C-alpha positions as CSV (number, residue, x, y, z in Angstrom):
1,M,69.2,0.4,-59.1
2,A,67.7,-0.9,-55.9
3,F,67.9,2.7,-54.5
4,L,65.9,3.9,-57.5
5,H,63.3,1.1,-57.0
6,H,63.0,2.1,-53.3
7,N,62.4,5.7,-54.1
8,I,59.7,4.9,-56.7
9,M,57.9,2.8,-54.1
10,K,58.2,5.5,-51.5
11,D,56.8,8.2,-53.8
12,A,54.0,6.1,-55.4
13,D,50.5,6.6,-54.1
14,D,48.5,3.8,-52.5
15,A,46.5,3.0,-55.7
16,A,49.8,2.5,-57.7
17,L,51.3,0.2,-55.1
18,M,48.1,-1.8,-54.8
19,Q,47.9,-2.2,-58.6
20,E,51.6,-3.1,-58.9
21,Y,51.2,-5.7,-56.1
22,K,48.1,-7.2,-57.8
23,R,49.9,-7.3,-61.2
24,S,53.3,-8.6,-60.0
25,G,52.5,-10.4,-56.8
26,K,55.7,-9.0,-55.3
27,L,55.5,-8.6,-51.6
28,D,57.8,-5.6,-51.5
29,Y,55.0,-3.4,-53.0
30,L,52.5,-4.6,-50.4
31,A,55.1,-4.2,-47.6
32,A,55.8,-0.6,-48.7
33,L,52.0,0.1,-48.7
34,Y,51.4,-1.6,-45.4
35,Q,54.3,0.2,-43.7
36,R,52.5,3.5,-44.3
37,Y,49.6,2.4,-42.1
38,M,51.2,0.0,-39.5
39,N,50.7,2.6,-36.8
40,L,47.0,2.9,-37.6
41,V,46.7,-0.9,-37.5
42,Y,48.6,-1.1,-34.3
43,G,46.5,1.6,-32.7
44,V,43.3,-0.2,-33.6
45,C,44.6,-3.5,-32.2
46,L,45.6,-1.8,-29.0
47,R,41.9,-1.0,-28.4
48,F,41.3,-4.8,-28.2
49,F,44.5,-6.4,-27.0
50,D,47.6,-5.7,-24.9
51,E,50.8,-4.6,-26.6
52,E,52.3,-8.0,-27.3
53,A,49.1,-9.4,-28.8
54,S,48.7,-6.2,-30.8
55,K,52.2,-6.6,-32.3
56,D,51.3,-10.2,-33.2
57,A,48.0,-9.0,-34.8
58,V,49.8,-6.5,-36.9
59,M,51.9,-9.3,-38.4
60,Q,48.9,-11.6,-38.9
61,I,46.9,-8.9,-40.6
62,F,49.7,-8.4,-43.0
63,E,49.5,-12.1,-43.8
64,E,45.8,-11.8,-44.4
65,L,46.4,-8.8,-46.7
66,I,48.6,-11.0,-49.0
67,V,45.4,-12.9,-50.0
68,K,42.6,-10.4,-49.3
69,L,44.0,-7.5,-51.3
70,K,44.0,-9.7,-54.4
71,Q,40.4,-10.7,-53.8
72,H,38.9,-7.2,-53.4
73,E,38.6,-4.1,-55.5
74,V,39.7,-1.5,-53.0
75,Q,39.1,2.2,-53.7
76,N,40.5,3.7,-50.5
77,F,43.2,1.4,-49.0
78,K,43.4,3.2,-45.6
79,S,39.7,3.0,-44.9
80,W,39.5,-0.6,-46.1
81,L,42.5,-1.6,-44.0
82,H,40.9,0.1,-40.9
83,V,37.7,-2.0,-41.4
84,L,39.7,-5.1,-42.1
85,T,41.8,-4.6,-38.9
86,R,38.7,-4.0,-36.7
87,N,37.0,-7.1,-38.2
88,Y,40.1,-9.1,-37.6
89,C,40.2,-8.0,-33.9
90,L,36.5,-8.8,-33.4
91,M,36.8,-12.2,-34.9
92,R,40.0,-13.0,-32.9
93,L,38.2,-12.0,-29.7
94,R,35.2,-14.1,-30.7
95,S,37.4,-17.2,-31.3
96,L,39.3,-16.6,-28.0
97,K,36.0,-16.5,-26.2
98,N,34.8,-19.7,-27.9
99,R,38.0,-21.5,-27.3
100,E,38.3,-20.5,-23.7
101,G,34.6,-20.5,-22.9
102,R,34.7,-17.2,-21.1
103,E,33.2,-13.8,-21.4
104,I,35.4,-11.0,-22.7
105,S,34.7,-7.6,-21.3
106,L,35.7,-4.6,-23.3
107,D,35.9,-0.9,-22.4
108,G,34.4,-0.2,-25.7
109,L,33.4,-1.8,-29.0
110,P,33.4,0.0,-32.3
111,V,30.1,0.5,-34.2
112,M,30.8,0.5,-37.9
113,E,33.1,2.9,-39.6
114,N,33.9,5.9,-37.5
115,D,35.6,6.0,-34.2
116,S,32.5,6.3,-32.1
117,F,32.1,3.7,-29.4
118,V,29.3,2.2,-27.4
119,H,30.7,1.8,-23.9
120,H,29.9,-1.3,-21.9
121,E,30.3,-0.6,-18.2
122,N,28.3,-3.7,-17.4
123,G,30.9,-6.0,-18.9
124,M,28.9,-6.9,-21.9
125,S,30.6,-9.6,-23.9
126,V,31.6,-9.4,-27.5
127,E,29.2,-12.2,-28.3
128,A,26.3,-10.3,-26.7
129,H,27.3,-7.1,-28.6
130,L,27.4,-9.0,-31.9
131,Q,24.0,-10.6,-31.2
132,D,22.6,-7.1,-30.6
133,M,24.1,-5.8,-33.8
134,E,22.6,-8.7,-35.7
135,K,19.2,-8.0,-34.2
136,C,19.5,-4.3,-35.1
137,L,20.6,-5.2,-38.6
138,E,17.3,-7.1,-39.1
139,T,15.4,-3.9,-38.2
140,L,16.9,-1.9,-41.2
141,P,15.0,-1.4,-44.4
142,E,16.0,-4.2,-46.9
143,E,18.2,-1.9,-49.1
144,Q,20.1,-0.6,-46.1
145,K,20.5,-4.1,-44.6
146,R,21.9,-5.6,-47.8
147,S,24.2,-2.7,-48.5
148,V,25.5,-2.5,-44.9
149,D,26.0,-6.3,-44.8
150,L,27.9,-6.4,-48.1
151,F,30.0,-3.3,-47.3
152,Y,31.0,-3.9,-43.7
153,L,30.6,-7.6,-43.0
154,K,31.5,-9.0,-46.4
155,E,34.1,-6.2,-47.1
156,K,32.8,-5.3,-50.5
157,S,33.6,-2.0,-52.2
158,Y,30.9,0.5,-53.1
159,R,31.2,-0.6,-56.8
160,E,30.9,-4.3,-55.8
161,V,27.8,-3.6,-53.7
162,A,26.2,-1.7,-56.6
163,D,27.1,-4.5,-59.0
164,M,25.8,-7.3,-56.7
165,T,22.5,-5.5,-55.7
166,G,21.8,-3.6,-58.9
167,Y,21.4,-0.4,-56.9
168,D,22.7,2.9,-58.3
169,M,26.2,3.8,-56.8
170,N,24.8,7.0,-55.1
171,K,22.0,5.0,-53.7
172,V,24.4,2.5,-52.3
173,K,26.4,5.2,-50.5
174,S,23.2,6.6,-49.1
175,Y,21.9,3.2,-48.0
176,I,25.2,2.5,-46.2
177,Q,25.4,6.0,-44.6
178,N,21.7,5.8,-43.4
179,G,22.0,2.2,-42.4
180,K,25.1,2.9,-40.3
181,R,23.3,5.7,-38.6
182,N,20.2,3.7,-38.0
183,L,22.3,0.8,-36.7
184,K,24.1,3.0,-34.3
185,I,20.8,4.4,-33.0
186,C,19.4,0.9,-32.5
187,M,22.6,-0.2,-30.7
188,E,22.4,2.7,-28.4
189,Q,18.8,2.0,-27.6
190,Q,19.6,-1.7,-27.0
191,H,22.4,-0.7,-24.6
192,A,20.2,1.8,-22.8
193,S,17.5,-0.9,-22.3
194,Q,20.0,-3.3,-20.9
195,A,21.6,-0.8,-18.5
């Protein structure tokens, strides 16, 4: 019978495993889902940490998932997990910097959803980068700013952003896409002016 249960979990799609985990609370559903994307999580972590710290982060992110997946309506688990992982890494770096009182230099720091990077040859700290991002966020039109903040920083789904703001779902997607592009342009301009 356990063999049959294992095959069902292996063949189930992400949405089915998420739903079953939320319904039953059984970690084996979440573990089966997470295992599919552990290499993705590890790869993102390696951009920020060494191998050992990245392995630790993979385990800590799973522990966060136990709670966070129940709190969020997730449409696309892989994309949501990618954002969650990157946010975890950024916050971990920020807390390390604050605890140790030192600047952390990165080869590159992600800007929003895709894998484009703004490179910091001048050793710009995570804190300085986040401050620039906050300044750029303030330059966005109100609809874009609210949508980007809720979607990326508060980790809300498109549906949740639409419900919270009253914006039409297609408008939300447009605001997020345009806001992300405008934020990237602003960040690149900030970086060029500091070089």
